[in-house]
C-alpha positions as CSV (number, residue, x, y, z in Angstrom):
1,X,2.4,4.9,11.2
2,X,5.0,7.0,13.2
3,X,3.3,9.5,15.5
4,X,6.5,10.9,16.9
5,X,9.6,11.4,14.7
6,X,11.8,12.8,17.3
7,X,12.1,15.0,20.3
8,X,13.7,18.4,20.7
9,X,15.7,18.3,23.9
10,X,14.7,20.6,26.6
11,X,18.0,22.5,26.6
12,X,21.4,22.7,24.6
13,X,24.7,23.2,26.5
14,X,22.6,24.2,29.4
15,X,20.6,26.9,27.5
16,X,16.8,26.2,27.4
17,X,15.5,25.8,23.8
18,X,11.8,26.6,24.4
19,X,10.2,29.5,26.3
20,X,12.6,32.4,26.4
21,X,15.5,30.5,25.0
22,X,17.5,29.6,22.1
23,X,14.7,28.8,19.7
24,X,13.2,32.1,20.3
25,X,16.5,33.9,19.7
26,X,17.1,32.0,16.5
27,X,13.6,33.0,15.3
28,X,14.2,36.6,16.1
29,X,17.3,36.6,14.1
30,X,15.5,34.9,11.2
31,X,12.8,37.5,11.3
32,X,15.4,40.3,11.4
33,X,17.1,38.9,8.3
34,X,13.8,38.5,6.5
35,X,12.9,42.2,7.4
36,X,16.2,43.6,6.3
37,X,15.9,41.7,2.9
38,X,12.3,42.8,2.4
39,X,13.2,46.4,3.2
40,X,16.2,46.4,0.6
41,X,14.0,44.9,-2.0
42,X,11.3,47.5,-1.5
43,X,8.7,44.6,-0.8
44,X,4.9,44.9,-0.5
45,X,3.4,46.1,2.7
46,X,0.9,43.4,2.8
47,X,3.7,40.8,2.6
48,X,5.3,42.4,5.7
49,X,1.9,42.5,7.7
50,X,1.3,38.9,6.8
51,X,4.8,37.8,7.8
52,X,4.4,39.7,11.0
53,X,1.3,37.7,11.8
54,X,3.1,34.5,11.1
55,X,6.2,35.6,13.1
56,X,4.0,36.5,16.1
57,X,2.1,33.1,16.0
58,X,5.4,31.2,15.8
59,X,6.8,33.4,18.7
60,X,3.8,32.6,20.9
61,X,4.1,28.8,20.1
62,X,7.9,28.9,21.0
63,X,7.4,30.9,24.2
64,X,4.2,29.8,25.9
65,X,2.7,26.8,24.1
66,X,5.9,24.8,23.5
67,X,6.9,24.3,27.2
68,X,3.4,22.9,27.8
69,X,3.8,20.3,25.3
70,X,7.1,19.0,26.5
71,X,7.0,15.3,27.6
72,X,9.0,15.1,30.8
73,X,12.6,14.8,30.3
74,X,12.2,13.6,26.6
75,X,11.7,17.2,25.5
76,X,9.4,18.5,22.8
77,X,7.8,15.7,20.5
78,X,8.0,16.5,16.9
79,X,5.0,14.7,15.5
80,X,4.8,13.3,12.0
81,X,1.5,15.1,11.3
82,X,2.9,18.5,12.2
83,X,5.9,17.9,10.0
84,X,3.8,16.9,7.0
85,X,1.5,19.8,7.5
86,X,4.4,22.1,7.4
87,X,5.6,20.4,4.1
88,X,2.2,20.6,2.6
89,X,2.1,24.4,3.2
90,X,5.5,25.1,1.8
91,X,4.8,22.8,-1.2
92,X,1.3,24.4,-1.9
93,X,2.8,28.0,-1.6
94,X,5.8,27.0,-3.8
95,X,3.3,25.6,-6.6
96,X,1.2,28.8,-6.3
97,X,4.2,31.0,-6.7
98,X,5.3,29.0,-9.9
99,X,1.8,29.4,-11.4
100,X,1.3,32.9,-10.4
101,X,4.5,34.2,-11.8
102,X,3.1,33.3,-15.2
103,X,0.0,35.3,-14.5
104,X,1.6,38.6,-13.2
105,X,1.3,37.7,-9.6
106,X,4.4,38.5,-7.4
107,X,5.7,35.9,-4.9
108,X,5.0,38.4,-2.0
109,X,1.3,38.5,-2.9
110,X,1.2,34.6,-3.1
111,X,3.2,34.3,0.2
112,X,0.8,36.9,1.8
113,X,-2.2,34.8,0.5
114,X,-0.8,31.7,1.6
115,X,-0.4,33.1,5.2
116,X,-4.0,34.2,5.1
117,X,-5.2,30.6,3.9
118,X,-2.9,28.8,6.4
119,X,-4.3,30.8,9.4
120,X,-7.8,30.6,8.3
121,X,-7.6,26.9,7.3
122,X,-5.9,25.9,10.5
123,X,-8.5,27.9,12.6
124,X,-11.3,26.4,10.7
125,X,-10.1,22.8,10.7
126,X,-9.3,22.9,14.4
127,X,-12.6,24.5,15.3
128,X,-14.4,22.0,13.3
129,X,-12.6,19.0,15.0
130,X,-13.1,20.7,18.6
131,X,-16.8,21.1,17.8
132,X,-17.3,17.4,16.4
133,X,-15.2,15.9,19.3
134,X,-16.3,18.3,22.0
135,X,-16.9,15.4,24.4
136,X,-13.1,14.6,24.7
137,X,-12.5,18.2,25.9
138,X,-14.9,18.1,28.9
139,X,-13.8,17.4,32.4
140,X,-10.6,19.2,32.1
141,X,-9.7,22.6,33.5
142,X,-9.4,25.7,31.4
143,X,-5.8,25.9,30.9
144,X,-5.5,22.2,30.0
145,X,-8.3,22.5,27.6
146,X,-6.7,25.5,25.9
147,X,-3.4,23.7,25.5
148,X,-5.2,20.7,24.2
149,X,-7.1,22.7,21.7
150,X,-3.8,24.3,20.5
151,X,-2.0,21.1,20.2
152,X,-3.0,20.7,16.6
153,X,0.4,19.2,15.4
154,X,-0.4,15.8,16.8
155,X,-3.6,15.4,14.8
156,X,-7.1,16.6,15.0
157,X,-7.7,18.9,12.0
158,X,-10.8,18.4,9.9
159,X,-10.2,19.0,6.2
160,X,-13.6,20.4,5.4
161,X,-13.4,22.8,8.4
162,X,-10.1,23.9,6.9
163,X,-11.7,24.6,3.6
164,X,-14.5,26.7,5.1
165,X,-11.9,28.7,7.2
166,X,-9.7,29.0,4.2
167,X,-12.4,30.0,2.0
168,X,-13.5,32.8,4.3
169,X,-9.8,34.1,4.5
170,X,-9.6,33.9,0.7
171,X,-12.7,36.0,0.0
172,X,-11.5,38.6,2.6
173,X,-8.0,38.8,0.8
174,X,-9.6,39.1,-2.7
175,X,-11.9,42.0,-1.2
176,X,-9.1,43.6,0.4
177,X,-6.9,43.7,-3.0
178,X,-9.9,44.0,-5.2
179,X,-9.0,40.7,-7.0
180,X,-11.4,38.6,-8.9
181,X,-11.9,35.5,-6.7
182,X,-12.5,33.0,-9.6
183,X,-9.3,33.9,-11.5
184,X,-7.1,33.8,-8.4
185,X,-8.9,30.7,-7.2
186,X,-7.9,28.9,-10.5
187,X,-4.3,29.9,-9.7
188,X,-4.2,28.2,-6.4
189,X,-6.5,25.2,-7.1
190,X,-3.8,22.7,-7.8
191,X,-1.9,23.9,-4.7
192,X,-5.0,23.0,-2.5
193,X,-5.1,19.5,-4.0
194,X,-1.2,19.1,-3.5
195,X,-1.4,20.4,0.1
196,X,-4.1,17.8,0.9
197,X,-2.3,15.1,-0.7
198,X,0.8,15.8,1.5
199,X,-1.3,16.5,4.6
200,X,-3.0,13.1,4.2
201,X,0.4,11.3,4.5
202,X,0.5,13.0,7.9
203,X,-2.8,11.5,8.9
204,X,-1.3,8.1,8.2
205,X,1.7,8.9,10.4
206,X,-0.6,10.0,13.1
207,X,-3.0,7.2,12.7
208,X,-6.1,9.4,12.5
209,X,-8.9,9.4,9.8
210,X,-8.7,5.5,9.9
211,X,-10.8,2.9,8.1
212,X,-12.3,-0.5,8.8
213,X,-10.6,-3.9,8.6
214,X,-9.4,-5.3,5.3
215,X,-7.9,-8.5,4.1
216,X,-6.2,-6.9,1.1
217,X,-2.5,-7.5,0.6
218,X,-1.7,-3.8,1.4
219,X,-3.8,-3.6,4.5
220,X,-1.9,-2.0,7.4
221,X,-1.8,-3.2,11.1
222,X,-1.6,-0.1,13.4
223,X,0.4,-0.2,16.6
224,X,-1.0,-0.8,20.0
225,X,-2.9,2.2,21.6
226,X,-3.3,3.9,18.1
227,X,-6.7,5.3,17.2
228,X,-7.5,2.3,14.8
229,X,-6.4,-0.2,17.6
230,X,-8.5,1.6,20.1
231,X,-11.5,1.7,18.1
232,X,-11.2,-2.1,17.4
233,X,-11.0,-2.7,21.0
234,X,-14.1,-0.6,21.8
235,X,-16.1,-2.4,19.0
236,X,-14.8,-5.8,20.2
237,X,-13.0,-6.6,17.1
238,X,-9.6,-7.4,18.9
239,X,-8.8,-8.8,22.4
240,X,-7.3,-6.5,24.9
241,X,-4.8,-8.5,27.1
242,X,-6.7,-11.6,25.9
243,X,-10.2,-10.2,27.0
244,X,-13.2,-8.4,25.6
245,X,-15.7,-6.5,27.6
246,X,-19.4,-6.4,27.3
247,X,-20.4,-3.6,24.7
248,X,-23.3,-1.1,24.5
249,X,-26.7,-2.1,25.7
250,X,-25.2,-5.4,27.4
251,X,-22.9,-3.3,29.4
252,X,-25.8,-1.0,30.5
253,X,-27.8,-4.0,31.5
254,X,-24.8,-4.9,33.9
255,X,-24.8,-1.5,35.3
256,X,-22.1,-0.6,33.0
257,X,-19.5,-2.4,34.9
258,X,-16.5,-3.8,33.1
259,X,-17.7,-7.3,32.6
260,X,-15.4,-9.7,30.6
261,X,-17.5,-11.1,27.7
262,X,-14.9,-13.3,25.8
263,X,-11.5,-14.6,26.8
264,X,-9.0,-15.5,24.2
265,X,-8.2,-19.3,23.9
266,X,-4.8,-20.0,25.0
267,X,-4.1,-16.3,26.2
268,X,-2.3,-15.5,29.4
269,X,-5.7,-14.3,30.6
270,X,-7.3,-17.7,30.2
271,X,-4.3,-19.4,31.6
272,X,-4.6,-17.2,34.8
273,X,-8.0,-17.9,35.4
274,X,-10.0,-15.1,33.9
275,X,-13.4,-16.5,32.7
276,X,-16.3,-14.8,30.9
277,X,-18.7,-12.9,33.2
278,X,-15.9,-11.6,35.6
279,X,-16.4,-8.2,36.7
280,X,-13.2,-6.1,37.0
281,X,-13.3,-3.6,40.0
282,X,-9.7,-2.4,39.9
283,X,-6.6,-2.7,37.7
284,X,-3.5,-2.2,39.6
285,X,-4.0,0.9,41.8
286,X,-6.8,2.3,39.4
287,X,-10.4,1.7,40.5
288,X,-12.6,1.1,37.4
289,X,-16.4,1.5,37.3
290,X,-17.1,1.0,33.6
291,X,-15.7,-0.8,30.6
292,X,-14.3,2.5,29.1
293,X,-12.2,3.1,32.3
294,X,-11.0,-0.5,32.1
295,X,-10.0,-0.4,28.5
296,X,-8.3,2.9,28.8
297,X,-6.2,1.7,31.7
298,X,-5.3,-1.7,30.1
299,X,-4.4,0.4,26.8
300,X,-2.2,3.0,28.3
301,X,-1.3,2.3,32.0
302,X,0.0,-1.2,31.4
303,X,3.4,-1.0,29.7
304,X,5.1,-3.6,27.6
305,X,7.1,-5.9,29.9
306,X,5.0,-4.8,33.0
307,X,2.3,-6.6,34.8
308,X,-1.4,-6.9,34.4
309,X,-3.0,-7.0,38.0
310,X,-6.7,-7.5,37.9
311,X,-9.0,-7.3,40.9
312,X,-12.0,-9.4,40.2
313,X,-15.3,-9.1,41.9
314,X,-15.7,-12.2,44.3
315,X,-12.2,-13.2,44.4
316,X,-10.1,-12.6,47.3
317,X,-6.6,-12.1,45.7
318,X,-5.7,-10.2,42.5
319,X,-4.8,-12.1,39.3
320,X,-1.4,-11.2,37.9
321,X,0.6,-11.9,34.8
322,X,3.5,-10.5,33.0
323,X,2.9,-8.4,29.8
324,X,5.0,-9.5,26.7
325,X,7.6,-7.0,25.7
326,X,6.0,-6.6,22.2
327,X,2.2,-5.8,22.2
328,X,-0.1,-7.0,19.4
329,X,-1.2,-4.5,16.7
330,X,-4.6,-3.8,15.4
331,X,-6.3,-6.1,12.8
332,X,-5.2,-5.1,9.3
333,X,-7.2,-2.1,8.0
334,X,-7.4,-0.2,4.9
335,X,-4.8,2.6,4.7
336,X,-7.5,5.0,3.7
337,X,-5.2,7.9,4.5
338,X,-3.0,6.7,1.5
339,X,-5.9,6.3,-0.7
340,X,-6.9,9.9,-0.1
341,X,-3.3,11.2,-0.6
342,X,-3.2,9.4,-4.0
343,X,-6.6,10.7,-4.9
344,X,-5.4,14.2,-4.2
345,X,-2.1,13.9,-6.0
346,X,-4.0,12.6,-9.1
347,X,-6.4,15.5,-8.7
348,X,-3.6,18.0,-8.6
349,X,-2.1,16.5,-11.8
350,X,-5.4,16.7,-13.6
351,X,-5.8,20.3,-12.7
352,X,-2.2,21.1,-13.8
353,X,-2.9,19.2,-17.1
354,X,-6.1,20.9,-17.6
355,X,-4.8,24.4,-17.1
356,X,-3.9,25.1,-20.9
357,X,-7.4,24.1,-21.8
358,X,-9.3,26.3,-19.5
359,X,-11.2,29.1,-21.4
360,X,-13.0,30.8,-18.6
361,X,-12.1,32.0,-15.0
362,X,-13.4,29.4,-12.5
363,X,-13.1,26.2,-14.5
364,X,-10.3,24.8,-12.4
365,X,-11.9,25.5,-9.2
366,X,-15.2,24.1,-10.4
367,X,-13.5,20.9,-11.3
368,X,-11.9,20.8,-7.8
369,X,-15.4,21.2,-6.2
370,X,-17.0,18.5,-8.2
371,X,-14.3,15.8,-8.4
372,X,-13.0,16.1,-4.8
373,X,-16.5,15.6,-3.0
374,X,-17.2,12.5,-5.2
375,X,-14.0,10.7,-4.3
376,X,-14.3,11.9,-0.6
377,X,-17.9,10.6,-0.3
378,X,-16.8,7.3,-1.6
379,X,-13.7,7.0,0.8
380,X,-15.9,7.7,3.7
381,X,-17.7,4.4,3.0
382,X,-14.6,2.6,4.4
383,X,-13.9,5.0,7.1
384,X,-15.2,4.1,10.5
385,X,-13.9,7.2,12.5
386,X,-16.9,9.4,11.9
387,X,-20.4,8.2,12.9
388,X,-23.5,9.0,10.9
389,X,-25.4,12.0,12.0
390,X,-29.0,13.2,12.2
391,X,-30.4,9.8,11.5
392,X,-29.0,9.7,7.8
393,X,-26.4,7.3,8.1
394,X,-24.0,9.5,6.6
395,X,-21.0,11.0,8.2
396,X,-20.7,14.9,8.7
397,X,-18.1,14.7,5.9
398,X,-20.3,12.9,3.4
399,X,-23.0,15.6,4.0
400,X,-20.6,18.3,3.3
401,X,-19.3,16.4,0.4
402,X,-22.8,16.6,-1.1
403,X,-23.2,20.3,-0.3
404,X,-19.7,20.9,-2.0
405,X,-20.8,18.9,-5.1
406,X,-23.9,21.0,-5.5
407,X,-21.9,24.2,-5.2
408,X,-19.5,22.8,-7.7
409,X,-22.5,22.2,-10.1
410,X,-23.9,25.6,-9.5
411,X,-20.3,27.1,-10.2
412,X,-20.1,25.2,-13.6
413,X,-23.5,26.6,-14.5
414,X,-22.2,30.1,-13.8
415,X,-18.9,29.6,-15.5
416,X,-20.3,27.9,-18.6
417,X,-22.8,30.8,-18.9
418,X,-20.0,33.1,-19.7
419,X,-18.4,33.6,-23.1
420,X,-15.2,31.5,-23.8
421,X,-11.9,33.1,-24.4
422,X,-9.2,34.8,-22.5
423,X,-10.7,36.5,-19.4
424,X,-8.3,38.8,-17.7
425,X,-8.5,40.9,-14.7
426,X,-6.8,44.0,-13.6
427,X,-4.3,44.1,-10.7
428,X,-3.4,46.9,-8.5
429,X,0.3,48.3,-8.6
430,X,0.9,46.8,-5.2
431,X,-0.1,43.2,-6.6
432,X,1.0,43.2,-10.2
433,X,4.5,42.0,-11.2
434,X,6.7,44.8,-12.3
435,X,7.4,45.1,-15.9
436,X,11.0,45.3,-16.9
437,X,11.9,48.9,-17.9
438,X,11.7,49.7,-21.5
439,X,14.4,51.5,-23.5
440,X,14.1,55.1,-23.9
441,X,13.4,56.2,-27.5
442,X,16.0,58.7,-29.0
443,X,13.7,60.0,-31.7
444,X,10.0,60.5,-32.2
445,X,7.9,58.3,-29.9
446,X,4.4,57.3,-30.1
447,X,1.9,59.2,-28.0
448,X,1.8,57.6,-24.5
449,X,-1.2,55.5,-23.7
450,X,-2.2,54.1,-20.3
451,X,-1.5,50.3,-20.1
452,X,-3.2,47.8,-17.8
453,X,-1.4,44.9,-16.4
454,X,-3.8,41.9,-17.0
455,X,-3.6,38.4,-15.7
456,X,-4.7,35.6,-17.9
457,X,-7.3,33.2,-16.5
458,X,-5.4,30.4,-18.1
């Protein structure tokens, strides 16, 4: 896990980088060069409009969002999750262009489609996450909530929400250009699997989408304060500075006060007199009224090499001890994010290998909709970050997996009902790749006939 890769400094040679600064100027130069290149090539208007949307979004992020995300004097953090998301998008679009070129689609068309899918996917994935974890956005003012919602580069995108958003954007794109959805979906199906594979590596770097404990040789111990570590603290699986607090109903019975339930033998907490049953009323200068506040302060406000200062009910003086310079990690857990990445890479490879065997439009996307939900449902069995919903014991991702699998079966029924063979679709002049010019005949020529540019479903 490496949540932050590096920081972009606030300024360079005294010139601000974010806001109205150097990065915005460089982005403007890049956009200008791209436009000149597009104009000289006689590019497609749709590619221009899609790039304009992307340019505007990036410009807004640099000008207004970026300065809010700076971390004091450290500058803007570049998160591993955001970097892997960028690599996922670029690699997915590159693969789609390679496949599309063999079927008569221009690079501009697929870049335009990639922009639609990127925007729709990110909006859907972020909206799904915000709805699912709405509790974490309450209690903050409107501006802070908006910035927190926009800060998706540090994690917080739900894959299935992204699929829904991207699917809506895809259908709108196909309707706008009068393209058959199944044939185009087959072109980009391997790209979707590749993008997810790379994106899951970002989940591993961020520490999100985590699984339960494991004693396997490749199990991973996540750093102190990460989401897996925090989850294990809350469930009482690991000690927090040598202490565990009463969980769930027991805490409610004790009026939800932060009551110590266990003390780690031989720990600094035990050696300094902390005992089971002690009620913590304050930690340093922070008053705490429940176990959640106590755990949050002990996780984030007590720095390595600092001092733990506990004010215990019934004791006249606080209890203090020095914190080690290296804090313990979580218990080893399944690296389920890597499992998911390997699963998606294998799925991408299968779809690429199956492409020459396809005889109907929609076969590749049908494979995607049937194979991926099965593996996702099974992987959810070892994940612990999503609780069961509506009394089913199934997470929301498992329920959506069942729905996607059923839609995949229905798509297979439709696809197999069609006659096998090369199924082509017509493309409009703005979408089809331009054919090379033909030599002019010097003698008698055959009567001219209208030709259609078709795209093989294979």
